[in-house]
Every structure is written in structure tokens, then in C-alpha cells.
N, C-alpha and C positions, 0 to 999 in steps of 0.2 A: 504494500500500500504506500503511495507517495507520502512523503513527509516523515517516514520512519527512517532511523539510521540504516544506511546501507541499501535503501530501496532504489536509489539512482543506479547503482551498479547492477541490480537485477534487471532493470528495464533498459539500461543503456549498455548493451553488450558489445557494440561496435566501437573500435578504436580507430581514429583518423590521425594520420601523421602527415604533416605539411612542412615542406621546405620553404623558407622565406629568406629574402635578403635582409641585411641589417636595416635598410630603410623601411621595408615592409613590416618587419617586426616592430620597429619604432612607431610606425603609424598605428598598428594594432594596439600596442601598449598605451599610446596616448589617447586612443578613442575608448578604451575599455574602462577607464577610470579605476574604481575600486573593485570592479568585477574580476573574477578569475578569467584567464584566457578561454577556458572551456565554457564558462557561463556566457561570455560575450559571443563566442562563435555559435553556440546553440541558439541564442536569442536572434543573432543575425540570420540564421537559417530559417527560423520560425516566422519572422516578421518581414513584411514587404516594406521597402523604403529604408530610410536611415535609422540605425539603431543608436540610441543615446544611452550611455551608461551614466546615470545621474546619482550623485551622492546626496541622498535626501537628509542625511543626519543634520547638516547645518541649517537646512530649511526648517526641519521639525523642531530643532532647538530654538530657533528664532521665533517660530509660532508659539511654542510653549512659553517662552519668556513674555511675549506680548500678551498671551492669554492670561498669564498670571498677573501681570500689571493691570490689565483691564478688570480682572476679578477684584483686585485690591481697590481700584477706583470705584467700582460698583458697590463694594462693601462699605466704603467710606461715604459714598453718596446716600446709601440707604440708612446708615447710622445717623448722619447729620445732614439732612437735606440742605442744599445750597452751600455746603462747605468744601466741595471738591474744586480743584483748580482747573479752569477751562484749558489752560496752557498744557497741563500734563495730559489731559485727555486728547488734545490735538496732536501732541507728540506721539502718543501711542497709536493713534489712528494713522498718522503719517507713516510710521514704521510698518504698520499692518498693510497699508497700501503698497509700500515698497516691496514687501515680501510677496504680495499677490502679483505685482508686476513681474518680479523675477520668475515666479511660477508660470505666469502666462507666456513668458518668452521662451520657455523650454519646448 
């Protein structure tokens, strides 16, 4: 069953060996990001068009921080209506818009 340790080896029994020039290997490694070579090549074979290896950890981290800040602002606003700083809210919304723009450009 997929997702269990060792399951990939049971379903993926074919081994592919490829010879590449230094330049080709460099291009492969630059495009695969944090993915393994095998993972990137499997995805490239499965998907039509360009394959993007995206490291989502920094994006998720930024969204988590923004969400935490917005929660703190909401908590303060609910505890003392009228006491939150509009500037702080605008800063967090601007950062959220920035992250959304980065995601949209992918």
C-alpha cells in the first residue's frame, strides 16, 4: 500500500540509468530544488509541461507567522474594542498580500 515504508520499491521495480554531461547534470540539479533526482524525474515523466520543484517550507513558515500575528491582533481587538493599532494590522495585511503574490507567481 502506498505510503508505507518500502512500498515504493515494491511498485517501482524498474531501474533507469542515464548518462549526462556535466552541464546537463547541473541543469537537472538546479531545477530539482530540494527534491531527490529520482523524485524530480518521476514527476517530470508524470506531468505534461514544466515541472517546478518548489520548496514550500519558507512559504508555510511565513503564512504561519502572519496567521499568528493576525490571531494576536484579533484577540486584542476582541478584548479591548478600539485599542488595536491600525498600522500593525496594515503591516500584517501587506505581508499577507506579499506572500499571496509570491504564491500566485509560481
